[in-house]
C-alpha positions as CSV (number, residue, x, y, z in Angstrom):
1,M,-135.8,-18.5,29.5
2,K,-138.6,-18.5,32.2
3,D,-138.5,-16.2,35.1
4,D,-138.3,-18.9,37.7
5,Q,-135.4,-20.6,35.8
6,L,-133.6,-17.3,35.5
7,T,-134.0,-16.7,39.3
8,E,-132.7,-20.1,40.1
9,L,-129.7,-19.5,37.8
10,I,-129.0,-16.1,39.5
11,E,-129.2,-17.6,42.9
12,R,-126.8,-20.4,42.0
13,Y,-124.4,-17.7,40.6
14,L,-124.6,-15.5,43.8
15,D,-124.3,-18.6,46.1
16,G,-121.2,-19.8,44.3
17,D,-122.7,-23.1,43.3
18,M,-121.7,-22.9,39.7
19,S,-118.6,-24.4,38.1
20,Q,-116.1,-21.9,36.6
21,Q,-117.4,-22.8,33.1
22,E,-121.0,-22.2,34.1
23,R,-119.9,-18.8,35.8
24,D,-118.1,-17.7,32.6
25,Q,-121.2,-18.5,30.6
26,F,-123.6,-16.8,32.8
27,E,-121.3,-13.6,33.0
28,Q,-121.2,-13.6,29.2
29,L,-125.0,-13.9,29.1
30,C,-125.2,-10.8,31.4
31,K,-123.0,-8.8,29.2
32,S,-125.0,-9.7,26.0
33,D,-128.5,-9.4,27.6
34,A,-129.3,-6.2,29.4
35,S,-132.5,-7.6,30.9
36,V,-130.6,-10.5,32.6
37,N,-128.0,-8.1,33.9
38,H,-130.6,-5.9,35.3
39,K,-132.4,-8.9,36.9
40,L,-129.0,-9.9,38.5
41,K,-128.5,-6.5,39.9
42,E,-132.1,-6.4,41.3
43,H,-131.7,-9.7,42.9
44,R,-128.3,-8.9,44.5
45,H,-129.7,-5.6,45.8
46,F,-132.8,-7.4,47.3
47,T,-130.7,-10.1,49.0
48,G,-128.4,-7.4,50.3
49,L,-131.4,-5.6,51.9
50,L,-132.6,-8.9,53.4
51,K,-129.1,-9.5,54.9
52,Q,-129.0,-5.9,56.3
53,Y,-132.4,-6.3,57.9
54,N,-131.5,-9.6,59.5
55,E,-128.3,-8.0,60.8
56,R,-130.3,-5.2,62.4
57,L,-132.6,-7.7,64.1
58,E,-129.7,-9.6,65.4
59,L,-128.1,-6.4,66.7
60,E,-131.3,-5.3,68.3
61,N,-131.7,-8.6,70.1
62,R,-128.0,-8.6,71.2
63,L,-128.4,-5.0,72.6
64,N,-131.5,-6.0,74.4
65,A,-129.8,-8.9,76.0
66,I,-126.8,-6.8,77.0
67,H,-129.2,-4.2,78.5
68,Q,-130.8,-6.9,80.7
69,E,-127.6,-8.0,82.2
70,I,-124.2,-6.4,82.1
71,D,-121.3,-8.1,83.7
72,V,-119.0,-5.2,84.9
73,H,-116.0,-7.4,85.4
74,T,-116.1,-8.9,82.0
75,L,-116.8,-5.5,80.4
76,K,-113.7,-4.2,82.1
77,E,-111.6,-7.0,80.7
78,D,-113.0,-6.4,77.2
79,L,-112.4,-2.7,77.3
80,M,-108.7,-3.2,78.1
81,V,-108.0,-3.8,74.4
82,H,-109.2,-0.2,73.6
83,P,-107.6,2.0,76.3
84,S,-108.1,5.2,74.3
85,W,-111.9,4.6,74.4
86,V,-111.9,4.1,78.1
87,V,-110.0,7.4,78.5
88,R,-112.4,9.3,76.3
89,L,-115.4,7.8,78.2
90,W,-114.0,8.8,81.6
91,R,-112.9,12.2,80.5
92,N,-116.1,13.0,78.8
93,H,-118.7,11.5,81.1
94,H,-117.3,10.9,84.7
95,S,-118.6,14.3,85.9
96,K,-122.0,13.6,84.5
97,I,-122.1,10.2,86.1
98,S,-121.2,11.7,89.4
99,V,-123.8,14.5,89.2
100,A,-126.5,12.0,88.1
101,A,-125.8,9.8,91.1
102,S,-125.8,12.6,93.5
103,I,-129.1,14.0,92.0
104,A,-130.7,10.6,92.4
105,I,-129.7,10.2,96.1
106,F,-130.7,13.8,96.8
107,A,-134.1,13.2,95.3
108,I,-134.7,10.1,97.3
109,L,-133.8,11.7,100.6
110,T,-135.9,14.9,99.9
111,T,-139.0,12.8,99.1
112,M,-138.6,10.8,102.3
113,Y,-138.1,13.9,104.4
114,F,-141.2,15.7,103.2
115,T,-143.3,12.5,103.4
116,G,-142.2,12.0,107.0
117,D,-140.6,8.7,106.2
118,L,-137.1,9.8,107.3
119,S,-136.1,9.8,110.9
120,N,-133.0,8.8,112.8
121,E,-135.0,6.2,114.7
122,D,-136.6,4.6,111.7
123,P,-134.8,1.3,110.8
124,R,-135.3,2.2,107.1
125,F,-133.0,5.3,107.7
126,V,-130.3,3.0,109.1
127,E,-130.6,0.7,106.1
128,L,-130.5,3.7,103.7
129,K,-127.5,5.1,105.4
130,R,-125.8,1.7,105.1
131,E,-126.6,1.5,101.4
132,V,-125.4,5.1,100.8
133,G,-122.1,4.1,102.6
134,N,-121.7,1.1,100.3
135,L,-122.5,3.2,97.3
136,K,-119.8,5.7,98.3
137,R,-117.2,3.0,98.8
138,S,-118.1,1.4,95.5
139,T,-117.7,4.7,93.7
140,E,-114.3,5.3,95.4
141,N,-113.1,1.8,94.3
142,L,-114.4,2.5,90.8
143,N,-112.6,5.9,90.7
144,H,-109.4,4.3,91.9
145,A,-109.6,1.5,89.4
146,T,-110.3,3.8,86.5
147,S,-107.4,6.1,87.6
148,T,-105.1,3.1,87.7
149,I,-106.1,2.1,84.2
150,I,-105.5,5.6,82.9
151,Q,-102.1,5.8,84.6
152,D,-101.2,2.4,83.0
153,I,-102.2,3.8,79.6
154,K,-100.2,6.9,80.1
155,K,-97.2,4.7,81.0
156,D,-97.8,2.8,77.7
157,K,-98.3,-0.5,79.4
158,K,-99.4,-3.5,77.3
159,L,-103.1,-4.0,77.9
160,T,-104.1,-5.6,74.7
161,N,-106.4,-8.5,74.3
162,P,-105.5,-10.9,71.5
163,G,-109.1,-11.6,70.7
164,N,-110.8,-14.9,69.8
165,Y,-109.2,-15.1,66.4
166,R,-106.5,-13.0,64.5
167,G,-105.8,-12.5,60.9
168,S,-104.4,-9.8,58.6
169,G,-105.7,-7.2,56.3
170,F,-104.6,-4.3,54.1
171,A,-106.0,-0.9,53.1
172,L,-108.0,-0.5,49.9
173,S,-108.3,3.2,50.3
174,A,-107.0,6.0,52.5
175,N,-110.5,6.6,54.2
176,G,-110.7,3.4,56.0
177,Y,-111.7,0.5,53.7
178,I,-109.8,-2.7,54.3
179,V,-109.8,-6.2,52.7
180,T,-109.3,-9.5,54.6
181,N,-110.5,-13.1,54.2
182,F,-114.1,-14.0,54.8
183,H,-113.1,-17.0,57.0
184,V,-111.2,-14.5,59.3
185,V,-114.4,-12.5,60.2
186,N,-117.1,-15.1,59.7
187,G,-119.4,-15.2,62.7
188,A,-117.7,-12.3,64.4
189,D,-119.6,-10.3,67.0
190,S,-117.1,-7.4,66.7
191,V,-114.0,-6.7,64.7
192,Y,-111.0,-4.4,65.5
193,V,-108.1,-3.6,63.3
194,Q,-104.6,-2.6,64.6
195,N,-102.0,-0.7,62.7
196,D,-98.2,-1.0,62.7
197,N,-98.0,1.6,65.6
198,G,-100.3,-0.6,67.9
199,E,-103.3,1.7,67.6
200,S,-106.7,-0.2,67.5
201,F,-109.8,0.9,65.6
202,H,-113.3,-0.5,65.6
203,A,-114.4,-1.8,62.1
204,K,-117.5,-3.2,60.6
205,V,-118.0,-5.9,58.0
206,I,-119.8,-4.2,55.0
207,Y,-119.6,-6.9,52.4
208,T,-118.5,-10.5,51.9
209,E,-118.2,-12.9,49.1
210,P,-117.6,-16.4,50.6
211,Q,-117.0,-18.0,47.3
212,Y,-113.9,-15.9,46.9
213,D,-113.1,-15.9,50.6
214,V,-113.2,-12.1,50.6
215,A,-114.5,-9.6,53.2
216,I,-114.6,-5.8,53.0
217,L,-114.2,-3.9,56.2
218,Q,-114.7,-0.2,57.0
219,I,-113.0,1.5,60.0
220,N,-115.9,3.4,61.8
221,D,-113.8,4.6,64.8
222,P,-113.8,8.4,65.3
223,S,-110.1,8.3,66.4
224,F,-109.1,7.0,63.0
225,K,-107.3,9.5,60.7
226,H,-107.1,9.1,57.1
227,L,-104.0,7.4,55.7
228,D,-101.7,8.9,53.2
229,A,-102.3,8.1,49.4
230,I,-102.3,4.3,48.8
231,P,-98.8,3.5,47.2
232,Y,-99.8,0.3,45.4
233,T,-102.1,-0.7,42.6
234,F,-104.1,-3.9,41.9
235,K,-103.0,-6.1,39.1
236,K,-105.7,-7.1,36.6
237,S,-103.7,-9.3,34.4
238,K,-102.3,-12.8,35.3
239,S,-99.0,-13.1,36.9
240,D,-96.3,-15.4,35.4
241,L,-95.3,-18.8,36.6
242,G,-92.0,-18.6,38.7
243,E,-92.5,-14.9,39.4
244,D,-90.9,-13.7,42.7
245,L,-93.6,-12.7,45.2
246,Y,-93.9,-11.7,48.8
247,T,-96.5,-11.2,51.5
248,L,-96.9,-9.1,54.7
249,G,-99.0,-10.1,57.6
250,Y,-99.4,-10.6,61.3
251,P,-98.9,-14.4,62.2
252,G,-97.5,-12.8,65.5
253,D,-97.4,-9.5,67.2
254,D,-95.0,-8.0,64.7
255,I,-95.3,-7.7,61.0
256,F,-94.0,-10.7,59.0
257,C,-92.5,-10.8,55.5
258,G,-92.7,-14.1,53.6
259,T,-91.0,-14.5,50.3
260,G,-91.3,-17.2,47.5
261,A,-92.5,-17.6,44.0
262,L,-95.7,-18.4,42.0
263,T,-95.7,-22.1,41.6
264,S,-99.1,-22.7,39.9
265,A,-101.7,-20.6,38.1
266,S,-104.4,-22.5,39.9
267,G,-105.1,-23.2,43.6
268,F,-106.3,-26.1,45.6
269,R,-107.7,-28.8,43.5
270,G,-107.4,-26.7,40.4
271,D,-109.3,-23.8,41.7
272,T,-108.8,-21.1,39.0
273,T,-109.8,-18.2,41.4
274,E,-106.5,-18.8,43.3
275,Y,-102.7,-18.9,42.9
276,Q,-100.4,-21.4,44.5
277,V,-97.2,-19.9,45.9
278,S,-94.2,-21.3,47.7
279,I,-94.4,-19.0,50.6
280,P,-94.8,-20.5,54.1
281,V,-97.6,-18.9,55.9
282,N,-99.4,-19.3,59.2
283,P,-103.0,-18.8,60.1
284,G,-102.5,-15.2,61.1
285,N,-101.2,-14.4,57.5
286,S,-104.7,-15.0,56.2
287,G,-106.0,-11.8,54.6
288,G,-102.5,-10.4,53.9
289,P,-101.5,-9.1,50.4
290,L,-99.5,-11.0,47.8
291,I,-97.2,-8.5,46.1
292,D,-95.0,-8.7,43.0
293,G,-91.6,-7.1,42.6
294,K,-93.1,-3.8,41.3
295,G,-95.3,-3.4,44.4
296,N,-98.6,-4.5,42.6
297,I,-101.1,-6.4,44.6
298,V,-101.6,-9.8,42.8
299,G,-103.7,-11.6,45.3
300,V,-105.0,-12.0,48.9
301,I,-103.4,-14.8,51.0
302,N,-106.2,-17.0,52.3
303,G,-104.0,-19.4,54.2
304,K,-105.3,-22.7,52.8
305,Q,-102.6,-25.4,52.9
306,T,-102.4,-29.0,52.1
307,Q,-99.9,-31.6,53.0
308,T,-97.7,-30.2,50.3
309,S,-94.6,-28.7,51.8
310,A,-94.3,-24.9,51.8
311,A,-97.5,-24.5,49.8
312,A,-99.9,-21.6,50.3
313,F,-102.8,-20.1,48.2
314,A,-103.9,-16.7,47.4
315,V,-107.2,-15.4,45.9
316,K,-106.3,-13.7,42.7
317,S,-106.6,-9.8,42.6
318,N,-109.2,-9.7,39.7
319,Y,-111.6,-11.6,41.9
320,L,-111.1,-9.1,44.7
321,L,-111.8,-6.4,42.2
322,K,-115.0,-8.2,41.2
323,A,-116.1,-8.4,44.9
324,I,-115.4,-4.6,45.2
325,Q,-117.5,-3.9,42.2
326,N,-120.4,-6.0,43.6
327,I,-120.7,-4.0,46.9
328,P,-124.2,-2.5,47.1
329,A,-124.0,1.3,46.8
330,D,-126.0,1.7,50.1
331,S,-123.4,-0.3,52.0
332,L,-120.8,2.5,51.4
333,S,-121.0,5.5,53.7
334,K,-117.9,6.9,52.0
335,S,-116.6,6.6,48.4
336,L,-114.3,3.6,47.7
337,N,-111.8,4.6,45.0
338,L,-108.8,2.4,44.2
339,N,-105.5,3.9,43.6
340,T,-104.4,3.9,39.9
341,K,-100.7,5.1,40.4
342,N,-98.0,2.9,41.8
343,S,-95.3,4.7,43.7
344,L,-93.5,1.5,44.8
345,A,-92.1,0.5,41.3
346,G,-88.3,0.9,41.1
347,L,-87.8,0.7,44.9
348,S,-86.0,-2.2,46.5
349,R,-88.0,-4.7,48.5
350,P,-86.8,-3.3,51.9
351,Q,-87.8,0.3,50.7
352,Q,-91.2,-1.1,49.5
353,I,-91.9,-2.7,53.0
354,K,-91.1,0.5,54.8
355,K,-93.8,2.2,52.8
356,L,-96.2,-0.7,53.0
357,R,-96.1,-1.1,56.8
358,N,-98.6,1.8,57.3
359,Y,-101.2,0.1,55.2
360,M,-101.1,-3.3,56.8
361,F,-103.3,-4.2,59.7
362,M,-103.8,-7.0,62.3
363,V,-107.5,-8.0,62.2
364,K,-108.8,-9.1,65.7
365,V,-112.1,-10.9,65.9
366,Y,-114.2,-11.2,69.1
367,N,-117.1,-13.6,69.7
368,Q,-119.3,-13.9,72.7
């Protein structure tokens, strides 16, 4: 096979343009031919680097635009969703901000005095005095507003912003890796995840596979503390038709449990990467886990629905595992090790859910 033909084949595979039969044939070719497999890895790594470079350019342009014009009132509203960040910012930097402002004013006044430009009769002095007075009042108003926000936070008032879109996700590892659907975070400017206690953490999208509707997030918030050991495992074998299953997610502000059974081994229009289940789900359930009676993760709810009553679909867990294996090594700042010991087997469903709640997240997406 010529290089250009092989490159075209690899690109079709990575873009998800192959049929399932073609994908199986190509994957078998990679297993049997080390040179093809090496070419695939090189191409995936190269496209990953291009994507990262493009993301850096987009981020730089966005930061430059923000630097040119900052809407304080809008910024205040956006920050309301992360009160702990506001508190840390104020506690750590309010004294520095005050000192910097004072030094700037003192430097201006000193320069004007020694150059002879400062006198009580000079109209510029009157104007400067007025501006200083305005600055003082603005500072006092800002201090008052900030104090009010902090007091509201201490009183545990609800200051959360629902975001532009919301979905669900669940932990892959204790150190902050989370899986959700690609369509949940597609095009997001920023992503936050909220745990069962209402704590929000900033997260970044580190890898996506649109053909499986899978996205991997990493919490990169300094206030995040590692979770306890993950209690569930990821099922590699197929689940049986009629098997009892359930899902957890956030179609609303509280965690939701939906129950049902596996009704088909294939999804929408015969898609073999998905299961069809008889679990009623809402858009906010997208990205939540599909769990069997032993507490194994068998899929990821992707929320696709047709006119068929009470039908939902979930990406099979083995395709989630493939996506995890495809993550470029340089995209992982921490190790991503999946749990191999299930501590949920033998527990009743209510007991399982009590343990699972700490590993379920609401995914909040924000766009400009």
